[in-house]
N, C-alpha and C positions, 0 to 999 in steps of 0.2 A: 206301561210296562217297565220302562227301564226306574221309573222312580220308584216306582212299588218295591221291585228288588233292592233297591239302597236302601229304602225305609226297613223292609223285613231283616234286612241281614247288616245293618248298620253297624256291628260290631265288626265282620269281615270287610265290612265297607271302609272303616277306616283304619283297619290294619291293611289293607290292599293301600290305600292311598297314603298312609305313611312309608309304606315300604316304595312308592313310586316315588313320592319327594324325595326320600332319602337316597336313591337310585340317582334320582337327577342332580341331586345337590352332587354328589358324588363324581356323576359326567362330569360337570361344568367344570368341578375345583379339577379333574382329568383332563378336560380341553386346555386349562390356560397351561397346565403345568406341562403336558406333553411335546415330544416334536412331531412337526409337521415331515411326514416321510417325503423323499423326493418323488413319488408316483404322485402324490397330493399337489405338491407345489406344480409339478408338470402339467396337470389337469390345470392347474386353475391359471396358471401360464396360458395354456392354449385358450383359456375362455377370456383372458385378456385381447389375445390376439382377436378371436374373433367379433372382440366387442368392438375395439378400432377398427378393424374392417368393415362393422355395419357402420359406424360414427362417421370415418373416413369416405367411404364409399358412397354413402348417403349422402356428402358435400360434393361430391365428383361429379352423380350423378344427377341430382336434382336443383343445385347452387351454382357449380363453378362456373366461369369464372367470377364470381359475384363474391364479396369478402365474407360473407356469412352464411351459412345455413339455418333458415325457419324450421325447425323438425316437424312442427305441427302443420306447417301450411304447404312443406315440401317441395320449396323451391328459396331461390336466393335472395337475401339481403342486400338490395341496390339501394345506395343513398341516393336521396332524391325521387324514389319511389314508393317509400315508405312510411309511415307517418312518422313524422320528427321525435325522436328520444330525447334529444338535449345532447349532453356534454356525452352519452353513453356513443352517440354515434360518431363522439370525435374520431373514434379507434377505425373508422371506414374510410379507403382513401381511394377506394376503385383501383386497388392492388392485389386481389384474390390474396387479402389479408389471411384465408386458414391456411389455404396451400403455403404459402412462405410459413408460417408458426409451424407447420405440419413437416417440413421437410426433413431436418437432423432425426425425430420421433421415427420414420421410416428406417430410416440407418439402424438405431438402436434396437428394433424390432425384427432387424433384419431381414428386411423389406427391400432388398437392395435394389431389385428392378424395377418396382415402385418406385423407389429414389430417384433413377434413372431417368426414367419418363416424367416426374415430376419435376424436377431440375429443366429441362428440355422444355415443359412447358411454360416455369418461368421466363426461361431466357425468352422466350420467343413471346409470350403473352402481354406479361405484366409490364406494364407502363407507370414511372413513378413521376411523372409531369404533369397531372391532372390538376384542374383547377376546383383544388378541394383545399377546406380549411380541416387541419389533422391536429389532435393532441401530438406533442413532441414528445412527452413521456410516453404516450402507447406507442408511439411511431418507432419509437427508438426499440425498446422492449422488444416486440415483436417480429414488425419489419425488418430493422435494421440487425437485430441480433438474429433473426432465422435465415439473412442474406448469409451474416458472418459464418454461424454453424454450420449450415450446409458448403457454405466455402471449405470449410475444413474438413468436413468430412466427406467433399467428393475429392480433394486435393489427394487424402490421402487414400483412399481408391484407386485413383491414377497413379500412384507412386506405387503402390502394392502391383502396378499391373497387370488386373484380371479385368478392370471397369474404368469406367470413364475416361476412356485415352484421347476422347473426341475434347474433353473439357480445360477449357483456354482462358480460365479464372473471370468466367465471365458473371460471375454473381458476386466476385471480389469488384467486378467495376461496378455493378448494379447498389453495393454498398455502396460504395464511395460516392457514386451519384447522388445516392439519399444523401451520406450524410453532410455534402455541399448543400443540400437544400433542406437540410434544418439546421443547419449552420447560421441564416440571418436570427434566429430566433434568441442566438446569444448577442445579438446588437444590441447591449444594453449597459449605464453607464456604470452598473455594478458587477455585468458579468454574470448574473443569473439570467437566466434563460425566460424568455418569453412563453405562456405555458400552451401558443397553439402557434402552427404556423400554416399560411399557405403553400403548397409543393411547390406551385408553379410562378407565384408572383412573390412570395416571401412575406415581410411582417410589416413594413414601413411603406411598401408600392399601395397606390391609391384603390390596385384592382385588390386588392389581396385580402380586404374584408376580415381583418383584426389587428391586433398590432394598439387596441385599446384596452387592453388587459395589464389590471395593473399585480397583479397577485399571484401567486404560485405555490402550490403545496411543496414542502417539505422533501418529500420522496420524488415530485417531478423534475427538482433541480438536483439531486444527489441520486440522481439514478441513472446515469450517464457515463461513468467513470468506463466503465467493464467494456461497453460497446466502442465507446469515441476509443479508448485507448487501444483495442484491437484492432479498430480499424487502422489507428495511426501505424501502428508496428506490423500490421501485414501488407500495407498499401504504400510505407516509409513516408505519409506525411504527418507533422506532428500537429496539425492546425486542430486536429480533432480534441486528442488528449491534451492538448493545452487547453482546451475551453470549458471541458469536464472539468481538469483541477481546476480550475478558475473560480467556477462554481462550487465544489466541496471545499475550496478555503474560505468562502464566503459565509457558509453555512457555518464552519466550523468557527470564525471569528466572532457568530452573532449568536454562540449559545450563550445561554448566562451561565454566568463566571460563577456564580454562587452554585449553582447546581448540576450544572454541567450539562444540562438538558436545552433537547431545542423543542421549538413550537411547531405548531403544524402547517403555519401559513403565513408567507413572509412577502414582503411589499419589494418585486422586481427593481424597485429606480432608488426607494430611500432604505431601502436593509431593513426595515422595520418590521416586526412580527405583526401580523395583524393579527392572528389567534393564537395564543400561549396555551393552549392545552398541550398536553404532552406527553405521550404513549408509543409502543411499538406498535399498533396497528395501523389504521386506514389514515393515510397522509404525513406518513414519517417512516415505516415500514422498512420499505429497500434504502433506505439512507444508510441505517443502522447496517443493512446486510451487505451493500456494496461497499461499505469501509472496511470490513472484514477480508471481504472476497477480493477485493481490489490489492490489498495484500498477499495474499495466495495465489494470485496471478501475474502481480507484476513485483512483487517484492521489495517493494518500498516500504521499510519499515516506519514512515511519516502516519501512513492509512492505519496500520495495528495499535501506535499509538497513543491516534487517537478515537478508535477504536475502544480498547480497554478503559481510557478515561471515562465517555459514554455508559460501556456496559457498567460500570462498578457504580454509575448515577442512577440506573435502568434498576440496577440491583437492591441498590439503598430506599428508593422513592417510588417503582413502579412494579417491579415482582413481588407478589405477598403470596405465596406459591399456596395453594396450587393459582390463583388470579393474575391478572397481567391487569394494572389500575391507567387511569388517565388522572393526572395531576396537572395545577398551574407548574408553569417552568421556572417562576420568582416563587411560588411558594409552592414548593412540594409534596410537603407535609397535607395538601386539602385534596381531594380526591371531586374532579371535576364531573363524577356522570358515574351511576350507578348500572353500565353496561358496557358489556366487550364487543368489539366487531369479528367476524371469522376472519380478517385478514390477519389476525397477529398470531394464528396457528402456525403460520411459518417460523415464529419463535424459537420452540423448541428445538427445530433443527439446525437454527444458525447457534442456540447452546454448545450442540455437539458439536460443531467446527469450533466451538472457545473450548470445550470438553469440560462443561457444567453439567453433568448430565443430571445430576439430584433433580433440580428445580425444572429442570426439560423434562426427565419421567414424570415429575409430578402436574407440572402444566397440560402436557400431552393426555395425563390420566385424565386430568379436568376434560375436556374436549372429548373424550371419546364417551364419556358418561353422559355428556350433551348431545354427543349424536346417536348413543343408546336411545335416549328419550323421547327423539324428535328426529330417528330417523336418519337426519342429513342436519348439518350444523348450519345454522340458523344465521341469516346475515348478523343479527346481531343479537345476545341474549342476556340479563341480567344478571347479576352478582348472585342472585337467588337462581341461576338459571333457569327461569323463563324466558319464553320468546320474547324479544323487544321489538326484530323485525324479523319476517317469517320466511323471506324470501332465501333459496339456493340456488346459487349460480353455478353450479358445478365447479365450482372450486377447489385446484388441488393441495393446495397450502397442508392440509391435515394429513392427508396421504404423505405429502414431501416430510413433514417431520415425522411420520412412522416409518419409512423408508433409511432416513438418517438414522434413528432408533437403532433399527435393528442394524443397522451394518457398526453401530458402536457397540451393543452388546450381544448381538447373537441369540437376543432371547426369542424364541420363536411363537412366544405373546405378540408379539408384534406383526407378525406371520397372518395372525387370525383376527387382528385389527384390517388388515388389508384385505382380508376376506368378506370379512364384513361389509367393507365401503364397496368389492366389487360383487356382494351378492343385494347393495341395495339399489347401486345402478340401476341394475338387472331388472329387480324387481319394481322401483320406483320411478325411475327417471327414462327408461328405453322404452322409445316408439316405433311405430313404422317406419318412418324416414330416419334416425336417430336416435339422440338421447336428449331429453327438453329439460330446460330449468327449471327448476319448484317456484309458482308464484306465494305460495305458503307452504312451511312442513307441517302447517296443523289441520291442512285442508288436503294437501298432497296434488293439487292444481297445479297443470302445467302453466309454463310461460313458451313461448314460441321463438324462443333463442336460443341455439349453440355456441356459445362464444368460443374463438378459436385457441384459447388458452386448457381448453378442456382436452384438444386435442395434444396440444403443445406439450402438456406438462401433467398431466394424471397419467394419460396410457404410460407414460414414460417412467415417473416413479412405481407404480404398480408393476410394470411389468420387470424393471430391475430390481423390485422386493422379493420377487417370485424366482427370476432369473440367477443361477451357477456365474459367475465372472466367464469362466469358459468355456459358456454358449453364445457369446456375446460376438459379435463381429469387431469391438474397438475393447482397447483396454480405456474401462471408463475410470479408472483412475488418475489416469492423466490429462483430466478436463475438469475444469470447477462449472459447477452450474450458472448460467445468470438468473435472475430472477423469473426470466419465461424459460428457464431449463433449458436453455439452447446451450449447445458445449464449444469452451472455448479452450485450447491448452492451456496448461499449467508452464511449457517451456517457454513460452513466449516473452516470461522474464530474461531468460537465459540466451535464448534463440536469436533474437530480435533485442535491438538494442534500444535504450530508452533516448527517447526526445530529449535533447537539448533545450537547456533554459526554460526547463516547465516545474523543475523543483517544487513541491509546495514546502509551506512555512512548515519546520519542525515545531515541537512541541517538546515541552520538557515531559520526561517521565513521570508514570503515575509514583507517585507514594505509595500507595496501598496495592503489590504486586502477588501473585499468588504464581503456585507452581504451572499455570499453563498462560501466564501471560507471553510467555515469549517463545512457547516449545507446544506440540499435538500431546495430545492427553495418550495414554496406553490406556488398554485394562489392567494389565498387569501392577501400572503403580498407583489406577484408581482403586480398584478392589481384589487386591491379591487372593486368589483361593478363595473366591464366593462367587459362585456362575449363579447366586439367586439374589442378588442388590437390589435389582429391578424389581423383582416381585415386592421385595420387604418394603421398598416406598412406594410403592401401588398398590399394596391394601389398605394402605389409611385413607385410600381415595375411591377404595371400592363401590363404596356405594351411596359416594357426593349426591347425586340428585334423586337417591329414593329407590332408583333402578334397581330391580330386584330381589328388595324386600320391603315391605310395611314402613312408610316413613312413619320414625318419630321425633318431634320436636324436642331439640335439647333441652337440657332445664335452664332457667332462667335464675339470672343474677342480677341485683339490682344496683344501679350507679345513680348517686343524683350529680344531674349536669347542669350547672347552671346555664341560665339561654340569657344573655345580654338583650335588650330591644334595641338593636341596631337599625332598626328598619327591616331589616330582611325576615321574611317569615319565616316560623319555627320549623316547620315542617320541609321546604325547600332550602333549608340553611341546613338540617341534619342528612337528607338526602344530599348536599352536596359533600359532605364529608362522609358518606358512605353507609349510614347508617340506616336503617330501616324500623319504621314503627308499627308497634302493633297494639291496640285497644286493649285495655286492660281485661274486659270481658272476654276476648277471644285466647288469652296465655291460659292454658289448662291449668287445671285447678287441683290440688292435693298433693302438690311436691313442695308448697311453700317451706316445710320444715325441714327440706333436705337441700336447699338451694346450695347453702356456701358451700356442700361437699362437692359441687361439679364444676368442672366448665362448662360452658357452653354460649348459647345467644344470651344476652345482656337485657334487662329488664331496664329501658330508661326511667328515669323520675324527671321531668323535667320542673326545674325548680326557677320560675319568670322573676327576673329584679328588674324590673321597669325604671328606665332611667329618669326624670323629671326634669323636665326644662321649665323654664320660667313661664316662658308664652309657649301655647300646645302649638304644633305647626299645623297647617289647614291644609286641607287635600283639595285642592281646587278641581271641580267637577268639567270632564270634559264631556263632549258629544260624540254619537255618531250617528248621523243625521243622511236618511238616503234622499236621494235630491233626482233619481231618474222617474219614470214614469213606471208604472201607475201613483208612487208612493209623494213626489214634489217636494217633499219637503216636511209633508207632515208627519213622517213615523219617524221617532229621535229617542234614542237609548242612551241614557247613562253610561258614560264611561270615566274608568279612575285612570291619574296619567301615570308619566313613569319619571324617576327623577335622573332619567339618563336619555340620549336621542335629542332629535329636538325638540324644543322648547315651543309648542305650541303657541302659547300666550305672545308671543313674538312673533307671530304669522298672522296678517292682517286677515286675511282670505281662509286660513286653514288649509288644509291639504286636501284636495280632491282625487280620485279614481278608481276604477273599476277594483270588484272583491274577485281574487280567485283564492279556493283554498289550497294549501301546501301541499304536497305529497315530499315525503311523508309529514301527517297534520299536525305531529309534535314539535316539526322542524326542529329536532336534537342531533339532525344527522346533515350528510350534505343533500342539497335539495334536488327531487328527481325533476321536480317539474318546473323548472327555469326557465325554458323556454317561455312557457305559458304563464309564469309570475314575473316576467322581468316589466320593470313598466306600470304594472299596479300592485294595488295595494293588499297584502297578502292574513289570508287567515289562519292563526294557528292556535292549537288546541295548548292549554296549559297542562305543565306534569312532566315529570321524566328529565325534566335538566334545567338551566337556569333561564329566566328573560333574555338575560344578556346573550347565553350562548344560542339560542335561538335567533335573537335579534341579529348577532354575526351572519349563521348560514342565509338568512333571509336577507340580508342585504348582499351577502354576497351572488346571491340568486337574482338579482336585480330589482328585488322589490323598493317602492317608495315609500311603505310606510307597511303598520302591522297590526292587527287588533286580535289581542289574546284572549280566546274563550276561555272562560274557568271550566274544571273537568267534573267540579263538583255537582252533579247533578240537583236541579231545584234551587240553585242561590242564584241571589237576584237583587238587585241595587235598592228596593223598596226594604228588605229585613235585614240586608248587612251593610255595616261602613263600608265607605269606599277606602280605599288607599292605595298608596303610590307605590310603583314597580321598583324595585331599587338593580342594582349589580349584583354583581357574582362576585366582588371582592376584587377584581383586577379592574384594570384601569378601563373604560366605558367610552374614552373620546373620541375612540375611531366608530363608532355606533353614530351616525347621525339622522336615523329614521325615526319620524314619528312614530310614536307606539302609547297603544292604549289598550284598555281592560273593560271588557263586559262580562258580567256574570251569566251562569247558563242559562239562566231563562232566557235572558235579550240575545243571548248567543246564538238560542237553537232558532229563534226568529227571525233572527236573519240568516243562517244558515237555510231554513227553509222558503226566505227571498229567493237567494241563491238560486237551489235547486228549480226553483219555479219559474222565475223568469230570465234564468241563465247569466243576464247581462245586467248589475245593479252598481250602480255609482255612489257612492257615500262622500262626504264629507268629515274629516275627522278636524273639530276645532275646538276651545274652551267654550262652557255652556253659556256663558253669557252674549257671546257672538252668533247662537247659531243664526242660521238665515229665517226670517219670519217675527224677527222680535227684535224689543229694542237694547240699545247699547247694555242695558242694565234690568236686571230680573228682580230688582227690589219690590215689595209690596207698596200700594198707595194710599196713604187714608185718608177718608172722604168724610166729613162729617154732614149728617142729611137730620133735619129736624122735619118733625113728622108728627101727626096727630089723627086721633080717629075720627073718620066722616061721623057725620047725623046721618042716619038712618036715610034715604032716598036724596040725600045731601047731590050724591053724582049725578042722580038722575036728572035732577029740576035745573042743570046748568048754571047751579049759584058759583062754584068754581071760575075763576078764570087763568089765562096761561095754560102753558104744559102742566101737565099732569105724568104721575110715573105710579103705576099701578103692580105693588106686588102681592103674589097669589103664594099662601104659605100654607104647608100641611099642619093640620093640628099639630100632631106633634113635636113639629122644627120653631113653636114659638116657645122660647124662652124669657120673653117680660112677664115679670110679677107684679099682678095686680095686688094694689094697695087697697082699692075699695073694694065694698061688699060685691059678693058673684049673684053677676046679674041672670035673669032669664037665659036657658041654654040658647034658645033663637037668637035671640038678641045678641049674644057672646061668639057666637060661631061666627054671625056675621062682620060683628066687629073685627074679629081676628084675619078675615080674611079680606079686608077691605081699606086701606091703608093711603094716605094721598099727601104730596108733597105738594104745596103751593110754594110759586115763584113770582114774583114780580117784574115790572116789565125793564129793571133794573138789574135784573138775573141775582137779586138778592131775595134769600130765604125769608120770607116772609112768616111768621107764628100765628096760627091761628085763632090759639087760644091758650092764656099763659099758664092757667093751673090744669088744663090738660094735655099738653105738649109733653112731650119725653123725647132726648137727643140719643141717638144712637152711633155708634160707629161701625162703618163699614170697611173693611179691610178688601181691597180690589186691584185685580193684576189687570192690566193691558189685557188680557187674551178671556178676561172672564165672562162668561156667558149667564144673562138673566136665567 
């Protein structure tokens, strides 16, 4: 009935539809510009409290004293009792991680009774001397930071005389104990810490089960100064701040002097960079954050000077508003990947602290548009805002930047952004026993984890966003947030004397200084008499991802791009520069006349210029040979070699190992399956990043070799010429793995074998050395003289010695008869029977000079008659 009504009243229906759409658009515009009433903010604030109670209450009911809650299973995650998740589990130390990480959140949310009870539980129940290997970085920011923040809160409440009168600095004593248990990690010649430490046995003790690691991430080494300096100044023991400062000195000294950027992974012994890609996301993020915040907390100008120099480089090379790219630290004009990770969402908040609001607003708006498109911020997404890695771990960085931008601008728009975060958490992450991470934002499927940072950070920032300062139990402006949102008092720089003898290396002042290089920003200075400035910046990015209106591709313009044949595949090379290619038949037609009048997407015309060499470089084929049952060497795939990594031609017996699929399969980011991959040959899918980038990640995960599989469906070694994989333009000397490449069809057979048999051993080696073959694979020529046998000759026994009979199909006979055609029956008989007569001395004996013919047969050692 409804469809019939619409058909018969189409004119009225269109009018109603137009009015409805108009009113909705008007409402949406009103929503963006209108202020949020105090009553609305109170309702949302109460909602946040209820959500926190649900999450924290579930942890205490179902998980405590375990480190984390498993919200789908409604039980605690105890290390060793659940399947090993690799490096993720290094956050768990059997020290009630979530409880300690949540302590100062209880104070901010004005839950003082619960805070006092939780402090008592921590003092009574938590042990820090467990025989467990933990991440130095995670234990520092979550546990040490949590203990220090809770101590500061407990001391404040005790001084007020209303609560915590029984408290005798027990949390500070625990923090000092933990600090001493982390110190063995700094026992290196460089001063850079080991990434892991055993809480009971340290690093170098034979019982420690660690100390073999040689690399650490920049953030891992550079995110110690706030907690360690606070511990030194609160406890009076300078050793902690000294070690943290030394690590920062090394990172500063090892920056690339030309670009002033740092890499992502560094060797803790040689101080050489292992991964030279540079950005503001995973692996580097909090290093920059802690330089700025160390200046705020400690008042040491050297940290601000270093931050300003780094920040100028970031804005020059990495920040391309609204995007934040990853570049080579030695060649920062080249982008190394076409995606961004969600951890960079903290950066707009850091830019607010710096006073650089315009790019902060632009990047934050981009992130907000991505959340509109995918409900949450995916763990990684492309520069075209598609999902690259769909996982969402309930990370708080986007909420953090939203809070900072609201405090800086007072724009109620950011309250609406915060409201959307609250609503999506309740709608898509809430489960009966807490809140669950999202395994893939495209499907909405949950993952059985609720990380401690969700309680430590997310609820803190959201509550502060919607709550007036007057309603808080503390003056929030007296504190600086650590990267885990723990609260440290800025008064440490004045009330506690700096440690003696640990002043860091001073740096020359940056030549390029601006208004906020040495002073805090003010709204009156930045945007006098312009309360809507943030909206004017945001409007340029309002429909960035196409959400909210039909997406229309921008017009295209043409560029001729010379492309030299330097060994790097064209598409991979272009992607490394951030250029996306679209087939011409997919580019919309009908706009060619007006192309030059518009800015937008560029149509790239490749002008291939092949460099000619005097001698063509030969690609030596390699093989992947399956040697485990039931294959036993009979299944062999032709593979392409690499110009970097281990030279298999110099390995007499090749490289043998079991194959394991990498996770993520593209291997363009840290490997989740490092434990399963260690000591095995990795399978990884081509695409999304350069071969060298994948190789570095897989080598870091412990793989002993890599088989790359083509992502182009249907490609195979028969139809496609082999090529040699090349590096990414940076040094590849550190890559020592053997690397081979399989086309799609061969790769599909290999992965199918793995799925069916689960344990498949392979051998990687040059083709000429594959098992079951001679050392050479050259064809052997053999001259055989033969004559046509007379009818009945073979039957009457007239031949002497061994005979070789060839049975040929008629259509396979290529001999050209010069004599007249014989009767059909006789001719067929002659074509089917041939003989070769050999004498006793193994010499070929001609049967008849005028009837004999000579043919050349090319025979391979494995040829079958």
